[in-house]
N, C-alpha and C positions, 0 to 999 in steps of 0.2 A: 542368510541373504544379504545382498549388498543394498545400500540406499544411495539414491543419488541427491546429493545436497546442492540444490540449484541456487547459485548467486544471481538474483534477478537484477539485470542492468538496466538502466535508462538508456535510451539512444544518446550518443555523443559521450558517454562516460569514458573517463580516460583512466589508464592504469600504467604503472611503470613496475615491470618485473626484472630488477637488475641483473645483468650477467657479466662475467669476467670478460674485459677486453683484451686486446694484445698485449697491453702493458698497464701499469699502475694508473697512468695518466687517463686512460680511456676505460678504465674498470668501472663498471656500473653505469656508464653513460648510455649504454645500449640496452635493450630490453627484450626479454623473451616475449614471444607472442601468447603464451599460456602461463598462469601461475603454476609453478612446479610444487611437488609434494612438500619440498623443504621450505618454500615460501608459505604455503598454507600452514604447516606445522609451526613455524615461527610466529604467524599471525595467532594462531590458537593459543600458543604459550604466553604470547604477550598479553591477550586478553585474559588468560587465567592469572597471570602474576598481578594484574590489576585488581582482579575479582577477589582473589584469596588473601588472607590476613598473614600467613606465615610462609616462610621459605619452604618448610618441610611439606606443607600441603601442595606447593607448586612442584616440588621434587616427586611427591607421589603421583600428580598428575602426569608427569613427563614419564614416569615409569611405566604408565599404561600403554605408551608406544614402544617401550624398549624391549621387552620380552627376552631378556638374557638367559633366563632359565625356563622359559615357556613361551609359547606364541603370544605376541603382543596382543593386548586387549583391545586396542584401537589401531586400525590401519587405514591409511588415507591414499587415495591415488593422486596424481597430478591433476590440475584443473584442465577442462577442455571446453569446447564450445558446444552449445545446444540452441535449438530453435524452438519457439513456443509459438502455436498458432491460436486463433481466436477462440477454437474449441477447447483449449487447455491441453492439446497433444503436444508432447515433446519429441524432438528428433534429436538424438544423442550422437555426437561424434567421439571417435576414439582415435588414439594416435596410430598412423600406419605402421604396421609391422615392418621393421626395416629389412627383413629378408626378401620382402617383395620386390625390392630394387634389383635383386638378382635374377629375376625372371626375364626371360628373354622376350622383348617387345619390339614393335616397330619404332617407338619413339621413347627410347630409355631416358633422354634428358627430361622429358615431360613428366615421366613416371617419377623421377627423383624430386621433382617440384612439389609434388602432392604430399600433404602433411597428415591428413585426417581421412578416415573412412567412417561411415555411417555403421551404426549398431546393427543394422539389417544386413550390410554388406559383410561385416564381420560374421554374423550368424550363418549366412548363407555359404560362407567360404569362397566368394567370388575373388578370382585373382585377376591381375592387370589385363590379361588377355579376355576376360569376360566382361570387363568395364565398358568396352566399346559398344557392345551390343545390349547389355542389361542395365547399364548405370549412366549417370550424368555426372560430368565433372564441374563443380562450381568454382569460378575464380581460379582455376588451376591448381586449387588447394584441397578442395573438399570432394570426396566421391560419395554419391547417394544412389539407391536404386531408382528406377524409373517411377515405381509407386510412390516412394517418399517424395520424388521431385514433383509429381503431380499433386500429392495431398497437401503439400506445403506451397503450392504455387510459386515455385522457385524459377529462376532464370539462370543460364550458365554465366551470365555476367554480374550476377548479385555479388556484392562485396559485404562480408560479415564484419570486417575490421579493417583499419587503415593504420600503418606505422607512420607517426608524425614526429619529425625532428625539429625540435625547437632550440633556438640559441640560448646559451646560459653564459654567466659570467661568475667565477668563483672569487668573491669579493674578500674572503677571509685569509687568503694566501699571502704570505710574507712577500714572496717573489712573484710579481705579476705575469711573468713569463708564461705563456700557455694557459693563462686563466680563462680565455674564452673557449667554449666547447659547444657541441650539440648533445642535446639529450632526447632518446627516442622515447615516445609515449605510444601505447596502443589505444585507439579511439574505436569504441563499439559503434558501428554504423546502423542506421535505420534502414530496414528492408522494405516494408510496407505497413500499411495500418493493421494488417491481419497477422504478420509474423515479427517476432521479437528475437533478438539475439542476446543469449546469456552465457555465463561461465556455469560450470559444474563440476563437482568431483565425487568420487565414490567413497563411501564410508563403510567400514566393516567392523563390526564389534562383537566380542565374545567373552562371556564371564563376567561382565560388568555388574557390580551391585547397584542397587538403586540410587545410591548417594552419588556413584561415580557417573551414572547415566544422567542424573539430573544436572551435574556439574558440566558435563559435555554439551547437553542441550542449551544450558546457559550461555556457554561460551559461543556456541555457534550462533544463537540468536542476537549476541552483542555484536558479532562480526561486521554486520552492515553499518554500524556506527563508528567503529574503529578503522575498518578497511584493511585491505590487503596490498601488500607490495610497497614500494617506496613513494616519495613525494607526495605523501598524504596531505601535508601542510598546504599544499598547492592545489588541492581538490582532486588528485588522483586517488584511485583505490577504493572509492566508495561505491555501494550498490544499493538498490532499493529494499531488498528484503531476502529471507532465506526460506525456501520451502523444501519439503522432502517428498521424494517419490520411490516407489519400489524400482529396483533395477534388476530385472530377470533376464540373464543371457543365456540362450540355449545353443549350445554348439555340439551337434551330434558327431561322434567319431573324432572328437578332439585328441591330438597326439602329441602336442606340444603346449607350452605356456607362452604368452607374450606379456612383457612388463607394461604397467600402465602409472608407473612412479619412477623416481629416481632410486637408484639402488646403490648401495656400498656394500658388497659382499663381505660377510663376517669371517670367511675362511677360503683357502685355497679350493676346497671341494666345492664350495658354492659358486666360486668364479668359474669353475671348470664346467658348470652346467650351463653356461651360456655359449650359445652356438653361433650367435650373430648378434653384434652389438656395436655402439657407438659411446665414446667416452666424451663426458663434458666436465669443465671445471667449474667449482662452485666456491663461494666464500671469497675472502680477499679484500673486503672493504675496509675503509680506514675508520678507527675508532675515534671518535671525537672530531674536532675541528683543528686543534692547535698542536697535537703531538704526532709522532710519526709511527704509531703502534697499528698494525694491520692484522686482520684475522687471518688465520691460516687458509691456504687453499687446499681443497680436497677434490680428487677425481671421483666422479659418479658414473654409472652406467645410465645412458638416456632411456626414456620411454621408447617402447617399440622393439626392445631386445627379445630375442627368441631363446627360450630355456627349455631344457628337457626334464626338469624335476623341479619340485618345490624349493624356492629360496627364500630366507627370512631377512637378510641384510641386516643393517645395524644403525644406530644413532652414531654419529661421529663428532668428537670435540674438534673445534676449529679455534679455541681460545688460545692466544700466545701465552708463553709460559710466565710472563711478566705480570699477568693479572688473574686474579682469583675467581672473577666472575664467569659461570659457564656460558659458553656459546656452543649450540649444537645445531648439526645438520641432519636432517631426517634422510637416511638411507635405507629405511625399512621397505621391503619390497612387496609391491602388490601386483598380481597377474591376473590374466583372463585365460581361459582355454582357448586353443586355436587349432584349426585344422590345416596342416600343410599337405600338398598333394604330389610331393616328388617331382615337381617341375622346376627345380632350380638348376643354375647352370652347373 
């Protein structure tokens, strides 16, 4: 069974999840609205490296995610939003399956703006033509059932997060040309005194021995103090605490899988399993402040991709050839079962 690892956020918390821009100068100035699985992986490895005494121990922890000769012992999804009410109930959102954009609707542009659907919408197999009668759409981005809407006392105008662009100046550049730029941060918004907005990700483990389980729990417990994402020295990336909840998804008559993590297929056969997908570019940031070395860029398949069989994915090295230090992106695939109804174009 999967566990939901809930990263409890305080209202007004800020996060920066860098993503590659159109060119090197804009790279990482923008921010994703969620922490992707490779960002969460990097945060966990960073904590592990600080916690463990020897490089071999860090390598052994990384290998728990790798799974080259067997299924990975640790798999994580990308982060997503969840709500918590005063009773301690959680409303989980999942990435909208991309193939739903192909369904014929009266307002296709509005459909493409939607980014997330609730766990209950996913389980019930409600498609975009059902949403008008059985669901509510929050802030044009989140789809919930009417029951969830009432239980969490939501409004269609509620705002879970805001993207805030702040002016920045790069003071260390030798050439001051283009040193002024804007950097985007994601700010968690307060809804009301009874409902809070958090991030969460799904964790799946198998075959861990006690020492490995203890290490994983230690790392997750330290995450609130280390933070996730970039710009942590300016107060971004921090959250209040980590809590764990069972995540039991019930999808009767599932006939496909949908990815909930970034994926880098390890073979052509795995790539051919994807029926509908979107490519995103990851990596590319500059190493240090004074040299001109950059991490490699790698293409990943985004969350929400439709696949017709199990896909494992792989960890990808993005370190330039000129350095020995390893830099890895997590492209190990996590999926959830999904029911399609044959109503695509």
